[in-house]
mmCIF entry with sequence, helices, sheets and N, C-alpha, C, O atoms, coordinates in Angstrom:
data_MODEL
# 
_entry.id   MODEL 
# 
_entity.id                         1 
_entity.type                       polymer 
_entity.pdbx_number_of_molecules   1 
# 
_entity_poly.entity_id                      1 
_entity_poly.type                           'polypeptide(L)' 
_entity_poly.nstd_linkage                   no 
_entity_poly.nstd_monomer                   no 
_entity_poly.pdbx_seq_one_letter_code       TVSIGVSTYPEIAKTKDELFTTADKALYKAKENGRNLVILWKNE 
_entity_poly.pdbx_seq_one_letter_code_can   TVSIGVSTYPEIAKTKDELFTTADKALYKAKENGRNLVILWKNE 
_entity_poly.pdbx_strand_id                 A 
# 
loop_
_entity_poly_seq.entity_id 
_entity_poly_seq.num 
_entity_poly_seq.mon_id 
_entity_poly_seq.hetero 
1 1  THR n 
1 2  VAL n 
1 3  SER n 
1 4  ILE n 
1 5  GLY n 
1 6  VAL n 
1 7  SER n 
1 8  THR n 
1 9  TYR n 
1 10 PRO n 
1 11 GLU n 
1 12 ILE n 
1 13 ALA n 
1 14 LYS n 
1 15 THR n 
1 16 LYS n 
1 17 ASP n 
1 18 GLU n 
1 19 LEU n 
1 20 PHE n 
1 21 THR n 
1 22 THR n 
1 23 ALA n 
1 24 ASP n 
1 25 LYS n 
1 26 ALA n 
1 27 LEU n 
1 28 TYR n 
1 29 LYS n 
1 30 ALA n 
1 31 LYS n 
1 32 GLU n 
1 33 ASN n 
1 34 GLY n 
1 35 ARG n 
1 36 ASN n 
1 37 LEU n 
1 38 VAL n 
1 39 ILE n 
1 40 LEU n 
1 41 TRP n 
1 42 LYS n 
1 43 ASN n 
1 44 GLU n 
# 
_struct_asym.id          A 
_struct_asym.entity_id   1 
# 
_struct_conf.conf_type_id            HELX_P 
_struct_conf.id                      HELX_P1 
_struct_conf.pdbx_PDB_helix_id       AA1 
_struct_conf.beg_label_comp_id       LYS 
_struct_conf.beg_label_asym_id       A 
_struct_conf.beg_label_seq_id        16 
_struct_conf.pdbx_beg_PDB_ins_code   ? 
_struct_conf.end_label_comp_id       GLU 
_struct_conf.end_label_asym_id       A 
_struct_conf.end_label_seq_id        32 
_struct_conf.pdbx_end_PDB_ins_code   ? 
_struct_conf.beg_auth_comp_id        LYS 
_struct_conf.beg_auth_asym_id        A 
_struct_conf.beg_auth_seq_id         16 
_struct_conf.end_auth_comp_id        GLU 
_struct_conf.end_auth_asym_id        A 
_struct_conf.end_auth_seq_id         32 
_struct_conf.pdbx_PDB_helix_class    1 
_struct_conf.details                 ? 
_struct_conf.pdbx_PDB_helix_length   17 
# 
_struct_conf_type.id          HELX_P 
_struct_conf_type.criteria    ? 
_struct_conf_type.reference   ? 
# 
_struct_sheet.id               AA1 
_struct_sheet.type             ? 
_struct_sheet.number_strands   2 
_struct_sheet.details          ? 
# 
_struct_sheet_order.sheet_id     AA1 
_struct_sheet_order.range_id_1   1 
_struct_sheet_order.range_id_2   2 
_struct_sheet_order.offset       ? 
_struct_sheet_order.sense        parallel 
# 
loop_
_struct_sheet_range.sheet_id 
_struct_sheet_range.id 
_struct_sheet_range.beg_label_comp_id 
_struct_sheet_range.beg_label_asym_id 
_struct_sheet_range.beg_label_seq_id 
_struct_sheet_range.pdbx_beg_PDB_ins_code 
_struct_sheet_range.end_label_comp_id 
_struct_sheet_range.end_label_asym_id 
_struct_sheet_range.end_label_seq_id 
_struct_sheet_range.pdbx_end_PDB_ins_code 
_struct_sheet_range.beg_auth_comp_id 
_struct_sheet_range.beg_auth_asym_id 
_struct_sheet_range.beg_auth_seq_id 
_struct_sheet_range.end_auth_comp_id 
_struct_sheet_range.end_auth_asym_id 
_struct_sheet_range.end_auth_seq_id 
AA1 1 ILE A 4  ? VAL A 6  ? ILE A 4  VAL A 6  
AA1 2 VAL A 38 ? LEU A 40 ? VAL A 38 LEU A 40 
# 
loop_
_atom_site.group_PDB 
_atom_site.id 
_atom_site.type_symbol 
_atom_site.label_atom_id 
_atom_site.label_alt_id 
_atom_site.label_comp_id 
_atom_site.label_asym_id 
_atom_site.label_entity_id 
_atom_site.label_seq_id 
_atom_site.pdbx_PDB_ins_code 
_atom_site.Cartn_x 
_atom_site.Cartn_y 
_atom_site.Cartn_z 
_atom_site.occupancy 
_atom_site.B_iso_or_equiv 
_atom_site.pdbx_formal_charge 
_atom_site.auth_seq_id 
_atom_site.auth_comp_id 
_atom_site.auth_asym_id 
_atom_site.auth_atom_id 
_atom_site.pdbx_PDB_model_num 
ATOM 1   N N  . THR A 1 1  ? 12.562  -12.640 1.458  1.00 0.00 ? 1  THR A N  1 
ATOM 2   C CA . THR A 1 1  ? 12.422  -11.202 1.402  1.00 0.00 ? 1  THR A CA 1 
ATOM 3   C C  . THR A 1 1  ? 11.017  -10.812 1.886  1.00 0.00 ? 1  THR A C  1 
ATOM 4   O O  . THR A 1 1  ? 10.067  -11.593 1.828  1.00 0.00 ? 1  THR A O  1 
ATOM 5   N N  . VAL A 1 2  ? 10.937  -9.593  2.354  1.00 0.00 ? 2  VAL A N  1 
ATOM 6   C CA . VAL A 1 2  ? 9.646   -9.075  2.851  1.00 0.00 ? 2  VAL A CA 1 
ATOM 7   C C  . VAL A 1 2  ? 9.285   -7.797  2.090  1.00 0.00 ? 2  VAL A C  1 
ATOM 8   O O  . VAL A 1 2  ? 10.093  -6.874  1.997  1.00 0.00 ? 2  VAL A O  1 
ATOM 9   N N  . SER A 1 3  ? 8.084   -7.754  1.557  1.00 0.00 ? 3  SER A N  1 
ATOM 10  C CA . SER A 1 3  ? 7.538   -6.554  0.954  1.00 0.00 ? 3  SER A CA 1 
ATOM 11  C C  . SER A 1 3  ? 6.205   -6.278  1.616  1.00 0.00 ? 3  SER A C  1 
ATOM 12  O O  . SER A 1 3  ? 5.370   -7.171  1.759  1.00 0.00 ? 3  SER A O  1 
ATOM 13  N N  . ILE A 1 4  ? 6.012   -5.014  2.023  1.00 0.00 ? 4  ILE A N  1 
ATOM 14  C CA . ILE A 1 4  ? 4.796   -4.660  2.753  1.00 0.00 ? 4  ILE A CA 1 
ATOM 15  C C  . ILE A 1 4  ? 4.183   -3.408  2.114  1.00 0.00 ? 4  ILE A C  1 
ATOM 16  O O  . ILE A 1 4  ? 4.875   -2.433  1.823  1.00 0.00 ? 4  ILE A O  1 
ATOM 17  N N  . GLY A 1 5  ? 2.878   -3.468  1.909  1.00 0.00 ? 5  GLY A N  1 
ATOM 18  C CA . GLY A 1 5  ? 2.114   -2.327  1.422  1.00 0.00 ? 5  GLY A CA 1 
ATOM 19  C C  . GLY A 1 5  ? 1.188   -1.838  2.515  1.00 0.00 ? 5  GLY A C  1 
ATOM 20  O O  . GLY A 1 5  ? 0.489   -2.636  3.140  1.00 0.00 ? 5  GLY A O  1 
ATOM 21  N N  . VAL A 1 6  ? 1.175   -0.536  2.755  1.00 0.00 ? 6  VAL A N  1 
ATOM 22  C CA . VAL A 1 6  ? 0.400   0.039   3.857  1.00 0.00 ? 6  VAL A CA 1 
ATOM 23  C C  . VAL A 1 6  ? -0.551  1.094   3.322  1.00 0.00 ? 6  VAL A C  1 
ATOM 24  O O  . VAL A 1 6  ? -0.187  1.893   2.459  1.00 0.00 ? 6  VAL A O  1 
ATOM 25  N N  . SER A 1 7  ? -1.754  1.091   3.832  1.00 0.00 ? 7  SER A N  1 
ATOM 26  C CA . SER A 1 7  ? -2.720  2.144   3.582  1.00 0.00 ? 7  SER A CA 1 
ATOM 27  C C  . SER A 1 7  ? -3.379  2.456   4.919  1.00 0.00 ? 7  SER A C  1 
ATOM 28  O O  . SER A 1 7  ? -3.348  1.629   5.830  1.00 0.00 ? 7  SER A O  1 
ATOM 29  N N  . THR A 1 8  ? -3.967  3.625   5.046  1.00 0.00 ? 8  THR A N  1 
ATOM 30  C CA . THR A 1 8  ? -4.571  3.992   6.307  1.00 0.00 ? 8  THR A CA 1 
ATOM 31  C C  . THR A 1 8  ? -6.039  4.400   6.123  1.00 0.00 ? 8  THR A C  1 
ATOM 32  O O  . THR A 1 8  ? -6.443  4.890   5.068  1.00 0.00 ? 8  THR A O  1 
ATOM 33  N N  . TYR A 1 9  ? -6.799  4.186   7.159  1.00 0.00 ? 9  TYR A N  1 
ATOM 34  C CA . TYR A 1 9  ? -8.224  4.552   7.194  1.00 0.00 ? 9  TYR A CA 1 
ATOM 35  C C  . TYR A 1 9  ? -8.424  5.555   8.330  1.00 0.00 ? 9  TYR A C  1 
ATOM 36  O O  . TYR A 1 9  ? -7.936  5.303   9.432  1.00 0.00 ? 9  TYR A O  1 
ATOM 37  N N  . PRO A 1 10 ? -9.073  6.611   8.135  1.00 0.00 ? 10 PRO A N  1 
ATOM 38  C CA . PRO A 1 10 ? -9.749  7.115   6.972  1.00 0.00 ? 10 PRO A CA 1 
ATOM 39  C C  . PRO A 1 10 ? -8.951  8.128   6.174  1.00 0.00 ? 10 PRO A C  1 
ATOM 40  O O  . PRO A 1 10 ? -9.485  8.726   5.241  1.00 0.00 ? 10 PRO A O  1 
ATOM 41  N N  . GLU A 1 11 ? -7.680  8.341   6.517  1.00 0.00 ? 11 GLU A N  1 
ATOM 42  C CA . GLU A 1 11 ? -6.865  9.361   5.854  1.00 0.00 ? 11 GLU A CA 1 
ATOM 43  C C  . GLU A 1 11 ? -6.727  9.109   4.353  1.00 0.00 ? 11 GLU A C  1 
ATOM 44  O O  . GLU A 1 11 ? -6.855  10.039  3.556  1.00 0.00 ? 11 GLU A O  1 
ATOM 45  N N  . ILE A 1 12 ? -6.469  7.862   3.962  1.00 0.00 ? 12 ILE A N  1 
ATOM 46  C CA . ILE A 1 12 ? -6.258  7.542   2.559  1.00 0.00 ? 12 ILE A CA 1 
ATOM 47  C C  . ILE A 1 12 ? -7.480  6.838   1.983  1.00 0.00 ? 12 ILE A C  1 
ATOM 48  O O  . ILE A 1 12 ? -8.008  7.247   0.949  1.00 0.00 ? 12 ILE A O  1 
ATOM 49  N N  . ALA A 1 13 ? -7.917  5.803   2.636  1.00 0.00 ? 13 ALA A N  1 
ATOM 50  C CA . ALA A 1 13 ? -9.044  5.007   2.157  1.00 0.00 ? 13 ALA A CA 1 
ATOM 51  C C  . ALA A 1 13 ? -10.293 5.351   2.965  1.00 0.00 ? 13 ALA A C  1 
ATOM 52  O O  . ALA A 1 13 ? -10.248 5.513   4.185  1.00 0.00 ? 13 ALA A O  1 
ATOM 53  N N  . LYS A 1 14 ? -11.395 5.456   2.250  1.00 0.00 ? 14 LYS A N  1 
ATOM 54  C CA . LYS A 1 14 ? -12.669 5.800   2.898  1.00 0.00 ? 14 LYS A CA 1 
ATOM 55  C C  . LYS A 1 14 ? -13.567 4.583   3.138  1.00 0.00 ? 14 LYS A C  1 
ATOM 56  O O  . LYS A 1 14 ? -14.509 4.643   3.929  1.00 0.00 ? 14 LYS A O  1 
ATOM 57  N N  . THR A 1 15 ? -13.264 3.469   2.441  1.00 0.00 ? 15 THR A N  1 
ATOM 58  C CA . THR A 1 15 ? -14.056 2.245   2.594  1.00 0.00 ? 15 THR A CA 1 
ATOM 59  C C  . THR A 1 15 ? -13.126 1.047   2.792  1.00 0.00 ? 15 THR A C  1 
ATOM 60  O O  . THR A 1 15 ? -11.922 1.149   2.557  1.00 0.00 ? 15 THR A O  1 
ATOM 61  N N  . LYS A 1 16 ? -13.672 -0.063  3.215  1.00 0.00 ? 16 LYS A N  1 
ATOM 62  C CA . LYS A 1 16 ? -12.892 -1.277  3.373  1.00 0.00 ? 16 LYS A CA 1 
ATOM 63  C C  . LYS A 1 16 ? -12.271 -1.708  2.050  1.00 0.00 ? 16 LYS A C  1 
ATOM 64  O O  . LYS A 1 16 ? -11.092 -2.059  1.997  1.00 0.00 ? 16 LYS A O  1 
ATOM 65  N N  . ASP A 1 17 ? -13.060 -1.681  0.990  1.00 0.00 ? 17 ASP A N  1 
ATOM 66  C CA . ASP A 1 17 ? -12.542 -2.105  -0.311 1.00 0.00 ? 17 ASP A CA 1 
ATOM 67  C C  . ASP A 1 17 ? -11.419 -1.177  -0.795 1.00 0.00 ? 17 ASP A C  1 
ATOM 68  O O  . ASP A 1 17 ? -10.426 -1.644  -1.352 1.00 0.00 ? 17 ASP A O  1 
ATOM 69  N N  . GLU A 1 18 ? -11.572 0.095   -0.586 1.00 0.00 ? 18 GLU A N  1 
ATOM 70  C CA . GLU A 1 18 ? -10.535 1.065   -0.987 1.00 0.00 ? 18 GLU A CA 1 
ATOM 71  C C  . GLU A 1 18 ? -9.262  0.826   -0.138 1.00 0.00 ? 18 GLU A C  1 
ATOM 72  O O  . GLU A 1 18 ? -8.148  0.940   -0.649 1.00 0.00 ? 18 GLU A O  1 
ATOM 73  N N  . LEU A 1 19 ? -9.432  0.504   1.127  1.00 0.00 ? 19 LEU A N  1 
ATOM 74  C CA . LEU A 1 19 ? -8.298  0.233   2.004  1.00 0.00 ? 19 LEU A CA 1 
ATOM 75  C C  . LEU A 1 19 ? -7.479  -0.948  1.473  1.00 0.00 ? 19 LEU A C  1 
ATOM 76  O O  . LEU A 1 19 ? -6.254  -0.865  1.390  1.00 0.00 ? 19 LEU A O  1 
ATOM 77  N N  . PHE A 1 20 ? -8.145  -2.035  1.118  1.00 0.00 ? 20 PHE A N  1 
ATOM 78  C CA . PHE A 1 20 ? -7.444  -3.210  0.603  1.00 0.00 ? 20 PHE A CA 1 
ATOM 79  C C  . PHE A 1 20 ? -6.845  -2.949  -0.770 1.00 0.00 ? 20 PHE A C  1 
ATOM 80  O O  . PHE A 1 20 ? -5.755  -3.434  -1.073 1.00 0.00 ? 20 PHE A O  1 
ATOM 81  N N  . THR A 1 21 ? -7.542  -2.189  -1.602 1.00 0.00 ? 21 THR A N  1 
ATOM 82  C CA . THR A 1 21 ? -7.029  -1.877  -2.939 1.00 0.00 ? 21 THR A CA 1 
ATOM 83  C C  . THR A 1 21 ? -5.758  -1.029  -2.881 1.00 0.00 ? 21 THR A C  1 
ATOM 84  O O  . THR A 1 21 ? -4.787  -1.312  -3.583 1.00 0.00 ? 21 THR A O  1 
ATOM 85  N N  . THR A 1 22 ? -5.767  0.005   -2.047 1.00 0.00 ? 22 THR A N  1 
ATOM 86  C CA . THR A 1 22 ? -4.592  0.876   -1.960 1.00 0.00 ? 22 THR A CA 1 
ATOM 87  C C  . THR A 1 22 ? -3.422  0.166   -1.267 1.00 0.00 ? 22 THR A C  1 
ATOM 88  O O  . THR A 1 22 ? -2.268  0.391   -1.630 1.00 0.00 ? 22 THR A O  1 
ATOM 89  N N  . ALA A 1 23 ? -3.704  -0.679  -0.286 1.00 0.00 ? 23 ALA A N  1 
ATOM 90  C CA . ALA A 1 23 ? -2.623  -1.455  0.341  1.00 0.00 ? 23 ALA A CA 1 
ATOM 91  C C  . ALA A 1 23 ? -2.013  -2.433  -0.659 1.00 0.00 ? 23 ALA A C  1 
ATOM 92  O O  . ALA A 1 23 ? -0.801  -2.650  -0.669 1.00 0.00 ? 23 ALA A O  1 
ATOM 93  N N  . ASP A 1 24 ? -2.860  -3.019  -1.497 1.00 0.00 ? 24 ASP A N  1 
ATOM 94  C CA . ASP A 1 24 ? -2.379  -3.944  -2.543 1.00 0.00 ? 24 ASP A CA 1 
ATOM 95  C C  . ASP A 1 24 ? -1.518  -3.205  -3.551 1.00 0.00 ? 24 ASP A C  1 
ATOM 96  O O  . ASP A 1 24 ? -0.478  -3.720  -3.961 1.00 0.00 ? 24 ASP A O  1 
ATOM 97  N N  . LYS A 1 25 ? -1.930  -2.000  -3.963 1.00 0.00 ? 25 LYS A N  1 
ATOM 98  C CA . LYS A 1 25 ? -1.138  -1.203  -4.888 1.00 0.00 ? 25 LYS A CA 1 
ATOM 99  C C  . LYS A 1 25 ? 0.232   -0.865  -4.272 1.00 0.00 ? 25 LYS A C  1 
ATOM 100 O O  . LYS A 1 25 ? 1.251   -0.903  -4.960 1.00 0.00 ? 25 LYS A O  1 
ATOM 101 N N  . ALA A 1 26 ? 0.246   -0.538  -2.991 1.00 0.00 ? 26 ALA A N  1 
ATOM 102 C CA . ALA A 1 26 ? 1.505   -0.227  -2.295 1.00 0.00 ? 26 ALA A CA 1 
ATOM 103 C C  . ALA A 1 26 ? 2.388   -1.464  -2.238 1.00 0.00 ? 26 ALA A C  1 
ATOM 104 O O  . ALA A 1 26 ? 3.602   -1.359  -2.408 1.00 0.00 ? 26 ALA A O  1 
ATOM 105 N N  . LEU A 1 27 ? 1.803   -2.635  -2.004 1.00 0.00 ? 27 LEU A N  1 
ATOM 106 C CA . LEU A 1 27 ? 2.577   -3.881  -1.984 1.00 0.00 ? 27 LEU A CA 1 
ATOM 107 C C  . LEU A 1 27 ? 3.246   -4.115  -3.317 1.00 0.00 ? 27 LEU A C  1 
ATOM 108 O O  . LEU A 1 27 ? 4.441   -4.410  -3.359 1.00 0.00 ? 27 LEU A O  1 
ATOM 109 N N  . TYR A 1 28 ? 2.508   -3.992  -4.413 1.00 0.00 ? 28 TYR A N  1 
ATOM 110 C CA . TYR A 1 28 ? 3.109   -4.225  -5.721 1.00 0.00 ? 28 TYR A CA 1 
ATOM 111 C C  . TYR A 1 28 ? 4.156   -3.168  -6.079 1.00 0.00 ? 28 TYR A C  1 
ATOM 112 O O  . TYR A 1 28 ? 5.111   -3.464  -6.796 1.00 0.00 ? 28 TYR A O  1 
ATOM 113 N N  . LYS A 1 29 ? 3.985   -1.948  -5.588 1.00 0.00 ? 29 LYS A N  1 
ATOM 114 C CA . LYS A 1 29 ? 5.011   -0.899  -5.781 1.00 0.00 ? 29 LYS A CA 1 
ATOM 115 C C  . LYS A 1 29 ? 6.290   -1.294  -5.053 1.00 0.00 ? 29 LYS A C  1 
ATOM 116 O O  . LYS A 1 29 ? 7.383   -1.085  -5.580 1.00 0.00 ? 29 LYS A O  1 
ATOM 117 N N  . ALA A 1 30 ? 6.178   -1.861  -3.851 1.00 0.00 ? 30 ALA A N  1 
ATOM 118 C CA . ALA A 1 30 ? 7.343   -2.331  -3.093 1.00 0.00 ? 30 ALA A CA 1 
ATOM 119 C C  . ALA A 1 30 ? 8.049   -3.426  -3.865 1.00 0.00 ? 30 ALA A C  1 
ATOM 120 O O  . ALA A 1 30 ? 9.276   -3.428  -3.958 1.00 0.00 ? 30 ALA A O  1 
ATOM 121 N N  . LYS A 1 31 ? 7.287   -4.363  -4.423 1.00 0.00 ? 31 LYS A N  1 
ATOM 122 C CA . LYS A 1 31 ? 7.892   -5.454  -5.198 1.00 0.00 ? 31 LYS A CA 1 
ATOM 123 C C  . LYS A 1 31 ? 8.586   -4.934  -6.455 1.00 0.00 ? 31 LYS A C  1 
ATOM 124 O O  . LYS A 1 31 ? 9.656   -5.424  -6.816 1.00 0.00 ? 31 LYS A O  1 
ATOM 125 N N  . GLU A 1 32 ? 7.992   -3.950  -7.123 1.00 0.00 ? 32 GLU A N  1 
ATOM 126 C CA . GLU A 1 32 ? 8.576   -3.354  -8.330 1.00 0.00 ? 32 GLU A CA 1 
ATOM 127 C C  . GLU A 1 32 ? 9.901   -2.665  -8.021 1.00 0.00 ? 32 GLU A C  1 
ATOM 128 O O  . GLU A 1 32 ? 10.797  -2.646  -8.865 1.00 0.00 ? 32 GLU A O  1 
ATOM 129 N N  . ASN A 1 33 ? 10.037  -2.096  -6.817 1.00 0.00 ? 33 ASN A N  1 
ATOM 130 C CA . ASN A 1 33 ? 11.213  -1.317  -6.448 1.00 0.00 ? 33 ASN A CA 1 
ATOM 131 C C  . ASN A 1 33 ? 12.295  -2.121  -5.776 1.00 0.00 ? 33 ASN A C  1 
ATOM 132 O O  . ASN A 1 33 ? 13.156  -1.541  -5.114 1.00 0.00 ? 33 ASN A O  1 
ATOM 133 N N  . GLY A 1 34 ? 12.292  -3.431  -5.914 1.00 0.00 ? 34 GLY A N  1 
ATOM 134 C CA . GLY A 1 34 ? 13.410  -4.212  -5.442 1.00 0.00 ? 34 GLY A CA 1 
ATOM 135 C C  . GLY A 1 34 ? 13.146  -5.097  -4.244 1.00 0.00 ? 34 GLY A C  1 
ATOM 136 O O  . GLY A 1 34 ? 14.058  -5.777  -3.775 1.00 0.00 ? 34 GLY A O  1 
ATOM 137 N N  . ARG A 1 35 ? 11.938  -5.110  -3.740 1.00 0.00 ? 35 ARG A N  1 
ATOM 138 C CA . ARG A 1 35 ? 11.574  -5.933  -2.579 1.00 0.00 ? 35 ARG A CA 1 
ATOM 139 C C  . ARG A 1 35 ? 12.269  -5.441  -1.309 1.00 0.00 ? 35 ARG A C  1 
ATOM 140 O O  . ARG A 1 35 ? 13.022  -4.468  -1.333 1.00 0.00 ? 35 ARG A O  1 
ATOM 141 N N  . ASN A 1 36 ? 11.998  -6.137  -0.198 1.00 0.00 ? 36 ASN A N  1 
ATOM 142 C CA . ASN A 1 36 ? 12.544  -5.738  1.105  1.00 0.00 ? 36 ASN A CA 1 
ATOM 143 C C  . ASN A 1 36 ? 12.219  -4.274  1.435  1.00 0.00 ? 36 ASN A C  1 
ATOM 144 O O  . ASN A 1 36 ? 13.042  -3.548  1.993  1.00 0.00 ? 36 ASN A O  1 
ATOM 145 N N  . LEU A 1 37 ? 11.006  -3.867  1.077  1.00 0.00 ? 37 LEU A N  1 
ATOM 146 C CA . LEU A 1 37 ? 10.594  -2.484  1.324  1.00 0.00 ? 37 LEU A CA 1 
ATOM 147 C C  . LEU A 1 37 ? 9.235   -2.447  2.002  1.00 0.00 ? 37 LEU A C  1 
ATOM 148 O O  . LEU A 1 37 ? 8.442   -3.383  1.903  1.00 0.00 ? 37 LEU A O  1 
ATOM 149 N N  . VAL A 1 38 ? 8.987   -1.334  2.698  1.00 0.00 ? 38 VAL A N  1 
ATOM 150 C CA . VAL A 1 38 ? 7.665   -1.017  3.208  1.00 0.00 ? 38 VAL A CA 1 
ATOM 151 C C  . VAL A 1 38 ? 7.238   0.260   2.484  1.00 0.00 ? 38 VAL A C  1 
ATOM 152 O O  . VAL A 1 38 ? 7.930   1.276   2.544  1.00 0.00 ? 38 VAL A O  1 
ATOM 153 N N  . ILE A 1 39 ? 6.101   0.202   1.803  1.00 0.00 ? 39 ILE A N  1 
ATOM 154 C CA . ILE A 1 39 ? 5.599   1.362   1.068  1.00 0.00 ? 39 ILE A CA 1 
ATOM 155 C C  . ILE A 1 39 ? 4.282   1.823   1.682  1.00 0.00 ? 39 ILE A C  1 
ATOM 156 O O  . ILE A 1 39 ? 3.360   1.024   1.845  1.00 0.00 ? 39 ILE A O  1 
ATOM 157 N N  . LEU A 1 40 ? 4.190   3.106   2.023  1.00 0.00 ? 40 LEU A N  1 
ATOM 158 C CA . LEU A 1 40 ? 2.953   3.711   2.492  1.00 0.00 ? 40 LEU A CA 1 
ATOM 159 C C  . LEU A 1 40 ? 2.276   4.390   1.312  1.00 0.00 ? 40 LEU A C  1 
ATOM 160 O O  . LEU A 1 40 ? 2.843   5.301   0.709  1.00 0.00 ? 40 LEU A O  1 
ATOM 161 N N  . TRP A 1 41 ? 1.073   3.954   0.982  1.00 0.00 ? 41 TRP A N  1 
ATOM 162 C CA . TRP A 1 41 ? 0.337   4.534   -0.143 1.00 0.00 ? 41 TRP A CA 1 
ATOM 163 C C  . TRP A 1 41 ? -0.102  5.928   0.194  1.00 0.00 ? 41 TRP A C  1 
ATOM 164 O O  . TRP A 1 41 ? -0.609  6.177   1.287  1.00 0.00 ? 41 TRP A O  1 
ATOM 165 N N  . LYS A 1 42 ? 0.089   6.857   -0.745 1.00 0.00 ? 42 LYS A N  1 
ATOM 166 C CA . LYS A 1 42 ? -0.362  8.242   -0.560 1.00 0.00 ? 42 LYS A CA 1 
ATOM 167 C C  . LYS A 1 42 ? -1.164  8.629   -1.811 1.00 0.00 ? 42 LYS A C  1 
ATOM 168 O O  . LYS A 1 42 ? -0.739  8.386   -2.941 1.00 0.00 ? 42 LYS A O  1 
ATOM 169 N N  . ASN A 1 43 ? -2.318  9.228   -1.581 1.00 0.00 ? 43 ASN A N  1 
ATOM 170 C CA . ASN A 1 43 ? -3.112  9.743   -2.698 1.00 0.00 ? 43 ASN A CA 1 
ATOM 171 C C  . ASN A 1 43 ? -2.474  11.055  -3.152 1.00 0.00 ? 43 ASN A C  1 
ATOM 172 O O  . ASN A 1 43 ? -2.134  11.922  -2.346 1.00 0.00 ? 43 ASN A O  1 
ATOM 173 N N  . GLU A 1 44 ? -2.328  11.165  -4.453 1.00 0.00 ? 44 GLU A N  1 
ATOM 174 C CA . GLU A 1 44 ? -1.716  12.397  -4.973 1.00 0.00 ? 44 GLU A CA 1 
ATOM 175 C C  . GLU A 1 44 ? -2.586  13.051  -5.999 1.00 0.00 ? 44 GLU A C  1 
ATOM 176 O O  . GLU A 1 44 ? -2.224  14.096  -6.539 1.00 0.00 ? 44 GLU A O  1 
# 
């Protein structure tokens, strides 16, 4: 199975660390929701 977490710079993340952190959060959200998903992180 494939799970992918996506974040974008500079729209969502302002630094390299924030980019990796938000992409990692999106990845774990994809895994929580059944895997085989691509999740784009959005700040709300």
